[in-house]
N, C-alpha and C positions, 0 to 999 in steps of 0.2 A: 082406822089408820088415818092419820092426819098428814096430808101432803101440803107442801108450801105452794104448789101450783094446782089450781082447780082442774086443769085439763088432765092431770094424772089421777083424778078421783076414780077413773074407770078401772084402775089397777085393783085387783081383788085379792082378798084373803079368804079363800073358800073354806078354810078350816076354823076361821075365827080366832086365830092365835095372837093377832095383833090387836090390842085394845083400840077402840075408836078414837081416843084422844092421844094416842102415842104418835109423836112426830116421826116420820120416815123420810128418807131421801132416795131418789132413784138416780143412778148414774148410768147414762146410756153409752154404748160403745162408740158412738160418733162424737161424744164430748171429748175435746182434745185434752182436758185435764183428768179425765176419769182413770186411765191406767196408772198414772203416777199416784193418784189419791188411793187407789186400791192397793198398790204396792206399799205405800206408807202405812196403811191400815194393817196389812199383813205383818209388816216389820214390827209395828207397835204391839200386835198380838203376841208375836214370838218373844219380844223383849219383856213382856209382862207375864211370861210363863203360860200363855194360852195354848190351846190345842194346836200342835204343829201340823196336824192333818188339815185343819181348817185354814191355817195360814197358807199351806201349799195349794189348797183348792183356790184360794183367792189370788195367789200368784199366777196360777195357771189361767184363771179367768182374766187377769190383767193382760196376759200374753195374747189371749183371744181378742181382747179389745185393741191391742196394738196391731195385730194382724188385720182386723177389720178396718182400722184407720189407714193402714198402708195399702189396702187393696179395695176398699169399698168407699168410705166416706169419713171425713173428719171436719169438725168445725167448732167454733166457740159456742158454748151454750147460749140459748136465747129464749125469749118468751114467745108464745104464739101471737100471731097478728090479730 
């Protein structure tokens, strides 16, 4: 799994389902842009005839991110120092 940030290389794929050279992106709950992006993704999945259960799962996940931001922490994404 190919991360854009080397500090995310510790994120594992224990079953080896993601090829080593496949680009992936991690959106954290504290990222102020994450919930909107996840909701857009779910909408695009629905509009493209994708799995509605998966779209609903992602919408629910976006709501958890919104809750996190309202009750725990929110900030702009940044790079490690």
